[in-house]
N, C-alpha and C positions, 0 to 999 in steps of 0.2 A: 831458102836457107834453112838449115836445121836449127832447131831451137834447143838442142841439148837433151831431148828426151824423145821417146816414141811410145805409142800405144798400139795395141792390136784391137781391131774391131771385127765383129762377125756379122755379116749381112747375108742372109739366105744361104748359110752354110759355108760361105767363103770368108776366110780370115785374111784381113788386110792390115799391113803395118802402116801407120800414119806417123811420119817423122817431121813433116814440114807443114807450115800454114797452107802452102799451095796444095799439098796433097789432101789436107783437110777440106779445103774449098772444093777440090775435085770430088771428094767423097760426098760432100753435102749436096753438090749439084746432081748427083746420082740418087739421092735419097728419094723414096717414093712420095709422090705429090700428096697422097691422102694422109701421110704421116707428118706433114710439115706444120708444126704448131709453134707456139711461142718459144719453146726451148730451141727448136731448130733455127728460128729467125734470130734469136740472140747469138747463137754460135756463128751463124753465117755473117751477121753484122760485125761481130768481133773479128772474124777472120778477114773480112773486107777492110775493116779499119786498120788491121795490122799490115795488109798489103799496101796501104797508102801511108804507112808510118804514123798513123794517128794514135795507135796504142802499141805496146810492145808485143812481139811475137809470142813471148812467154804467156802474157795475159790472154791472147787469142787462143793459144793452145790449151790453157786452163778452161776456157769457155767450151772448146770442142770436147775436151775430156769430160766435162760436166754433162754435155749433151749425150755423149756415148754412155755414160753411167746411167743417166735418167732414162734413156730409151732402151737400156738393157742389152746393148751391143758391145759393151766393153769386155774384152777377153782378159787382158792383163795389162799392167803398166810396168815398164822396165825400171822406172824410178818412182819413188813415192812422190805424191803431189805435195809440194811445199806450200803451206798457207802462210799468208802474211801474219806476223805476230800482232795481235790487237789486244788491248786490255779488256778484261771481262768487266762489264758494268753490272752492278747490282740493281735489282728492281726496288730495293729498299731506299728510302730517302736518306741522304747524308745527315749526320748528326747536326742538329741545330736548324734543320730545314723542316718546314711543315709540308704535309701532303696537300696539294691543291684540291679544292672541292669543286 
C-alpha cells in the first residue's frame, strides 16, 4: 500500500523509487551485508512493524527515509518530510525552580 509519498535512492549507480513499505523492505533485504549497522536495523524493524500493523506505514517510511539520508543514498524526496510538532524545551530551569546539585 502506498503511504502518500515516495523517495528516490541510488545504490551502485542505479536510482530506484521507493513508494511503499514493501518496496522499502525489498530494498533493505538487498542492502550489502557489510553495511548493515544500527541505522539499517532500525529501518528494517520499523518496516517489519508496519507490515504487521504495529506502527503506521508513515512512521516506517520516515524511518526508511532517515536510513537513506544517513547512508547517503537519498536522491530526492517528492514531498517534504513532515515532522511532528513538539514544543521546544529550554535547558534553563523554570522560574522558581532551583538547579539540582
